[in-house]
DRENDO-1510 file (C-alpha; in Angstrom, 1 decimal, always signed):
<recs>
REC; n; res; u; v; w
REC; 1; MET; +28.2; +21.8; +57.2 .
REC; 2; SER; +27.8; +19.0; +54.7 .
REC; 3; LEU; +24.9; +18.8; +52.4 .
REC; 4; THR; +23.2; +15.5; +51.7 .
REC; 5; PRO; +22.6; +15.2; +48.0 .
REC; 6; LEU; +19.0; +14.8; +46.9 .
REC; 7; PRO; +18.2; +11.4; +45.6 .
REC; 8; GLN; +18.0; +11.2; +41.9 .
REC; 9; SER; +14.9; +9.9; +40.3 .
REC; 10; VAL; +15.4; +6.4; +38.8 .
REC; 11; ALA; +13.6; +5.6; +35.6 .
REC; 12; VAL; +11.6; +2.4; +36.0 .
REC; 13; PRO; +12.3; +0.2; +32.9 .
REC; 14; GLU; +9.2; -1.0; +31.0 .
REC; 15; GLN; +8.3; -4.6; +31.6 .
REC; 16; PRO; +8.6; -6.7; +28.4 .
REC; 17; ILE; +5.4; -7.9; +26.8 .
REC; 18; LYS; +4.8; -11.5; +27.7 .
REC; 19; ILE; +3.8; -13.9; +24.9 .
REC; 20; LEU; +2.6; -17.4; +25.3 .
REC; 21; LEU; +3.4; -19.5; +22.2 .
REC; 22; VAL; +1.3; -22.7; +21.9 .
REC; 23; GLU; +2.7; -24.7; +19.0 .
REC; 24; ASP; +3.3; -28.4; +18.7 .
REC; 25; GLU; +5.7; -28.3; +15.7 .
REC; 26; ARG; +9.1; -27.9; +17.5 .
REC; 27; ALA; +11.1; -26.4; +14.7 .
REC; 28; LEU; +8.5; -23.7; +14.0 .
REC; 29; ARG; +8.0; -23.0; +17.7 .
REC; 30; GLU; +11.7; -22.5; +18.3 .
REC; 31; ALA; +12.0; -20.3; +15.2 .
REC; 32; LEU; +9.1; -18.1; +16.3 .
REC; 33; ALA; +10.4; -17.9; +19.9 .
REC; 34; ASP; +13.8; -16.7; +18.6 .
REC; 35; ALA; +12.2; -14.1; +16.3 .
REC; 36; LEU; +9.9; -12.8; +19.1 .
REC; 37; THR; +12.7; -12.7; +21.7 .
REC; 38; SER; +14.9; -10.7; +19.3 .
REC; 39; GLU; +12.1; -8.1; +19.2 .
REC; 40; GLY; +12.1; -7.8; +22.9 .
REC; 41; PHE; +9.2; -10.0; +23.8 .
REC; 42; LEU; +9.3; -12.4; +26.7 .
REC; 43; VAL; +8.3; -15.8; +25.3 .
REC; 44; THR; +6.9; -18.8; +27.2 .
REC; 45; GLU; +6.4; -22.0; +25.1 .
REC; 46; ALA; +3.9; -24.8; +25.3 .
REC; 47; GLU; +3.6; -27.7; +22.8 .
REC; 48; THR; +0.1; -29.0; +23.6 .
REC; 49; GLY; -3.3; -27.3; +24.3 .
REC; 50; ALA; -3.4; -28.7; +27.9 .
REC; 51; ALA; +0.1; -27.4; +28.6 .
REC; 52; GLY; -0.8; -24.0; +27.1 .
REC; 53; LEU; -3.8; -23.7; +29.4 .
REC; 54; ASN; -1.7; -24.5; +32.4 .
REC; 55; VAL; +0.9; -21.9; +31.5 .
REC; 56; PHE; -1.8; -19.4; +30.8 .
REC; 57; ARG; -3.1; -19.8; +34.3 .
REC; 58; THR; +0.3; -19.2; +35.9 .
REC; 59; ALA; +2.2; -16.9; +33.6 .
REC; 60; THR; -0.5; -14.2; +32.9 .
REC; 61; PRO; +0.7; -13.5; +29.3 .
REC; 62; ASP; -0.1; -10.3; +27.6 .
REC; 63; LEU; -0.9; -12.1; +24.3 .
REC; 64; ILE; -1.3; -15.7; +23.2 .
REC; 65; LEU; -0.1; -17.2; +19.8 .
REC; 66; LEU; -2.3; -20.3; +19.5 .
REC; 67; ASP; -2.0; -23.0; +16.9 .
REC; 68; LEU; -5.3; -24.4; +15.8 .
REC; 69; MET; -4.2; -28.0; +15.3 .
REC; 70; LEU; -2.8; -29.2; +18.6 .
REC; 71; PRO; -2.5; -32.7; +20.2 .
REC; 72; GLU; -4.8; -33.6; +23.1 .
REC; 73; MET; -6.8; -30.4; +23.0 .
REC; 74; GLY; -7.4; -28.3; +19.8 .
REC; 75; GLY; -6.8; -24.6; +19.6 .
REC; 76; ILE; -10.6; -23.9; +19.3 .
REC; 77; GLU; -11.2; -25.7; +22.6 .
REC; 78; VAL; -8.2; -23.8; +24.2 .
REC; 79; CYS; -9.5; -20.5; +22.9 .
REC; 80; ARG; -13.0; -21.2; +24.3 .
REC; 81; SER; -11.6; -22.1; +27.7 .
REC; 82; ILE; -9.5; -19.0; +27.9 .
REC; 83; ARG; -12.3; -16.8; +26.8 .
REC; 84; SER; -14.5; -18.1; +29.6 .
REC; 85; SER; -12.4; -16.1; +32.0 .
REC; 86; SER; -10.1; -13.7; +30.2 .
REC; 87; ARG; -10.0; -11.2; +27.4 .
REC; 88; VAL; -6.2; -11.6; +26.8 .
REC; 89; PRO; -5.5; -11.0; +23.1 .
REC; 90; ILE; -5.3; -14.3; +21.1 .
REC; 91; ILE; -3.8; -14.8; +17.6 .
REC; 92; MET; -4.7; -18.1; +15.9 .
REC; 93; VAL; -1.7; -19.6; +14.0 .
REC; 94; THR; -2.7; -22.4; +11.6 .
REC; 95; ALA; -2.4; -24.1; +8.3 .
REC; 96; LYS; -6.1; -24.1; +7.8 .
REC; 97; ALA; -7.3; -21.2; +5.6 .
REC; 98; SER; -11.0; -21.7; +4.9 .
REC; 99; GLU; -13.4; -18.9; +5.7 .
REC; 100; ALA; -15.4; -21.2; +8.0 .
REC; 101; ASP; -12.3; -21.9; +10.1 .
REC; 102; ARG; -11.4; -18.2; +10.4 .
REC; 103; ILE; -14.9; -17.2; +11.3 .
REC; 104; SER; -15.1; -20.0; +13.9 .
REC; 105; GLY; -11.9; -18.8; +15.6 .
REC; 106; LEU; -12.9; -15.1; +15.4 .
REC; 107; ASP; -16.4; -15.8; +16.7 .
REC; 108; LEU; -14.9; -17.5; +19.8 .
REC; 109; GLY; -13.0; -14.4; +20.5 .
REC; 110; ALA; -9.7; -14.7; +18.7 .
REC; 111; ASP; -8.3; -11.3; +17.8 .
REC; 112; ASP; -6.5; -12.2; +14.6 .
REC; 113; TYR; -5.8; -15.2; +12.4 .
REC; 114; VAL; -2.5; -16.0; +10.7 .
REC; 115; THR; -2.3; -18.7; +8.0 .
REC; 116; LYS; +0.9; -20.7; +7.5 .
REC; 117; PRO; +3.3; -20.0; +5.9 .
REC; 118; PHE; +4.0; -16.5; +7.1 .
REC; 119; SER; +7.0; -14.3; +7.7 .
REC; 120; SER; +8.1; -13.4; +11.2 .
REC; 121; ARG; +8.0; -9.8; +10.1 .
REC; 122; GLU; +4.3; -10.1; +9.2 .
REC; 123; LEU; +3.5; -11.9; +12.5 .
REC; 124; ILE; +5.3; -9.3; +14.6 .
REC; 125; ALA; +3.3; -6.5; +12.8 .
REC; 126; ARG; +0.1; -8.3; +13.6 .
REC; 127; ILE; +1.1; -8.8; +17.2 .
REC; 128; ARG; +1.8; -5.1; +17.6 .
REC; 129; ALA; -1.5; -4.2; +15.8 .
REC; 130; VAL; -3.5; -6.5; +18.1 .
REC; 131; LEU; -1.8; -5.1; +21.2 .
REC; 132; ARG; -2.7; -1.6; +20.1 .
REC; 133; ARG; -6.3; -2.5; +19.6 .
REC; 134; ALA; -6.5; -4.3; +23.0 .
REC; 135; GLU; -5.0; -1.3; +24.7 .
REC; 136; ALA; -7.5; +1.0; +23.1 .
REC; 137; ALA; -10.4; -1.3; +23.9 .
REC; 138; SER; -9.4; -1.5; +27.6 .
REC; 139; SER; -9.6; +2.3; +27.9 .
REC; 140; PRO; -13.3; +3.3; +28.3 .
REC; 141; ILE; -14.6; +6.6; +26.9 .
REC; 142; VAL; -15.3; +7.8; +30.4 .
REC; 143; ALA; -14.0; +6.0; +33.5 .
REC; 144; GLY; -16.8; +4.3; +35.3 .
REC; 145; SER; -19.3; +5.4; +32.6 .
REC; 146; ARG; -22.6; +3.7; +32.0 .
REC; 147; LEU; -24.7; +4.6; +29.0 .
REC; 148; ARG; -28.3; +3.9; +28.2 .
REC; 149; ILE; -28.6; +2.5; +24.7 .
REC; 150; ALA; -32.1; +1.5; +23.6 .
REC; 151; GLU; -33.3; -1.0; +26.2 .
REC; 152; ALA; -30.0; -1.8; +27.7 .
REC; 153; GLU; -27.3; -0.3; +30.0 .
REC; 154; VAL; -23.8; -0.4; +28.6 .
REC; 155; ASP; -21.0; -0.6; +31.3 .
REC; 156; LEU; -18.0; +0.5; +29.3 .
REC; 157; GLU; -15.5; +0.1; +32.2 .
REC; 158; GLY; -16.8; -3.3; +33.1 .
REC; 159; GLN; -17.2; -4.3; +29.4 .
REC; 160; ARG; -20.7; -5.7; +29.9 .
REC; 161; VAL; -24.2; -5.1; +28.8 .
REC; 162; LEU; -27.1; -5.2; +31.3 .
REC; 163; ARG; -30.8; -5.5; +30.6 .
REC; 164; ASP; -33.4; -5.3; +33.3 .
REC; 165; GLY; -30.5; -5.6; +35.8 .
REC; 166; ALA; -29.2; -8.9; +34.4 .
REC; 167; VAL; -26.0; -9.3; +32.5 .
REC; 168; VAL; -26.4; -10.1; +28.8 .
REC; 169; HIS; -23.9; -12.6; +27.4 .
REC; 170; LEU; -22.0; -11.2; +24.5 .
REC; 171; LYS; -18.9; -12.5; +22.7 .
REC; 172; PRO; -15.8; -10.2; +23.3 .
REC; 173; LYS; -15.8; -9.0; +19.7 .
REC; 174; ALA; -19.5; -8.1; +19.9 .
REC; 175; PHE; -18.8; -5.9; +22.8 .
REC; 176; GLN; -15.8; -4.3; +21.1 .
REC; 177; LEU; -18.0; -3.6; +18.1 .
REC; 178; LEU; -20.6; -1.9; +20.3 .
REC; 179; ALA; -18.0; +0.1; +22.2 .
REC; 180; PHE; -16.5; +1.3; +18.9 .
REC; 181; LEU; -19.9; +2.4; +17.6 .
REC; 182; ILE; -20.7; +4.2; +20.9 .
REC; 183; GLU; -17.4; +6.0; +20.7 .
REC; 184; ASN; -18.2; +7.0; +17.1 .
REC; 185; ALA; -22.0; +7.5; +17.5 .
REC; 186; GLY; -23.7; +9.2; +14.6 .
REC; 187; ARG; -21.0; +8.2; +12.1 .
REC; 188; VAL; -21.8; +5.6; +9.4 .
REC; 189; TYR; -19.3; +2.8; +8.8 .
REC; 190; THR; -19.2; +0.3; +6.1 .
REC; 191; ARG; -18.8; -3.4; +7.0 .
REC; 192; GLU; -15.3; -3.3; +5.6 .
REC; 193; GLN; -14.4; -0.4; +7.8 .
REC; 194; LEU; -15.8; -2.1; +10.9 .
REC; 195; LEU; -13.8; -5.2; +10.1 .
REC; 196; ASP; -10.7; -3.0; +9.8 .
REC; 197; LYS; -11.3; -1.1; +13.0 .
REC; 198; VAL; -12.6; -3.9; +15.3 .
REC; 199; TRP; -11.2; -7.2; +13.9 .
REC; 200; GLY; -8.1; -6.1; +12.0 .
REC; 201; TYR; -6.9; -5.0; +8.6 .
REC; 202; ASP; -7.0; -8.2; +6.5 .
REC; 203; TYR; -10.5; -9.6; +6.7 .
REC; 204; ALA; -11.8; -8.3; +3.4 .
REC; 205; GLY; -14.6; -10.4; +2.0 .
REC; 206; GLU; -15.8; -11.7; +5.4 .
REC; 207; THR; -18.4; -9.0; +6.0 .
REC; 208; ARG; -20.9; -11.6; +7.1 .
REC; 209; THR; -19.0; -11.6; +10.4 .
REC; 210; VAL; -20.1; -8.0; +11.0 .
REC; 211; ASP; -23.7; -8.9; +10.2 .
REC; 212; VAL; -23.7; -11.8; +12.7 .
REC; 213; HIS; -22.3; -9.7; +15.5 .
REC; 214; MET; -24.7; -6.8; +14.7 .
REC; 215; HIS; -27.6; -9.3; +14.9 .
REC; 216; ALA; -26.4; -10.4; +18.3 .
REC; 217; LEU; -26.1; -6.8; +19.5 .
REC; 218; ARG; -29.6; -5.9; +18.4 .
REC; 219; GLN; -31.0; -9.0; +20.2 .
REC; 220; ALA; -29.2; -7.7; +23.3 .
REC; 221; ILE; -30.2; -4.1; +23.4 .
REC; 222; GLU; -33.2; -3.4; +21.1 .
REC; 223; ALA; -36.8; -3.7; +22.2 .
REC; 224; ILE; -37.7; -5.0; +18.7 .
REC; 225; PRO; -34.5; -6.2; +17.0 .
REC; 226; ALA; -36.1; -6.2; +13.6 .
REC; 227; GLU; -36.9; -2.5; +14.0 .
REC; 228; PRO; -33.8; -1.1; +15.7 .
REC; 229; VAL; -33.8; +2.4; +17.1 .
REC; 230; ALA; -30.1; +2.6; +18.0 .
REC; 231; LEU; -28.1; +0.1; +15.9 .
REC; 232; GLN; -29.4; +1.1; +12.5 .
REC; 233; THR; -28.6; -0.1; +9.0 .
REC; 234; VAL; -27.9; +2.6; +6.4 .
REC; 235; ARG; -29.0; +1.0; +3.1 .
REC; 236; GLY; -26.2; +0.5; +0.6 .
REC; 237; ILE; -23.5; +1.7; +3.1 .
REC; 238; GLY; -23.3; -0.1; +6.4 .
REC; 239; TYR; -24.2; +0.6; +10.1 .
REC; 240; VAL; -24.5; +3.5; +12.5 .
REC; 241; LEU; -25.3; +3.9; +16.2 .
REC; 242; ARG; -27.8; +6.7; +16.4 .
REC; 243; ARG; -27.5; +9.1; +19.3 .
REC; 244; PRO; -30.6; +9.2; +21.6 .
REC; 245; ALA; -32.9; +12.2; +20.8 .
</recs>
């Protein structure tokens, strides 16, 4: 009697991370594509904002590297359009380095901001950091959990805030900030620590960004935003989400 060997389990290879690179400067675009490909990323290129949007809609990238200064449609407009339908991580790549420019991109929902010139090693480190944060943010504390915070209901799995049954519009970073504070309720964080945990590791000196997003969160969930019961300021230190009594 012959024995039929049992089928061996076959390891399914991990799918490469797909990156959409939107950059109009050909030499830089090709150099970045080569560097990213050598690190195992699957790169799709676009040289204009409009082309980048078209590729985004068909290629479903895991991360977008987006130049700020693009022909036909600027990076800010592209970022705004993408954020209207997707939370895909976006890293702005630009020669503009003013604080106003960085805050503008971050407030629209960009996850990081890289100023030219930069090394490919630095960029790859930032990509990996942003992907780690995105993965953590996509994993709710409790699957399907909804929490009552002050006057609002926070849907962690759906990444939305509801008040009186209606969805409250929040920028992606504002929700990420709220989710982080919920996960660490009762712990006080400085503005610098929140920038590090939610925005990234290199935004020292831009603590006003935290204040702006905290103001938006209080407007969304507090009965009296000027007298918050949940999102409280700890004078001289920073912010804390107080657990309900």
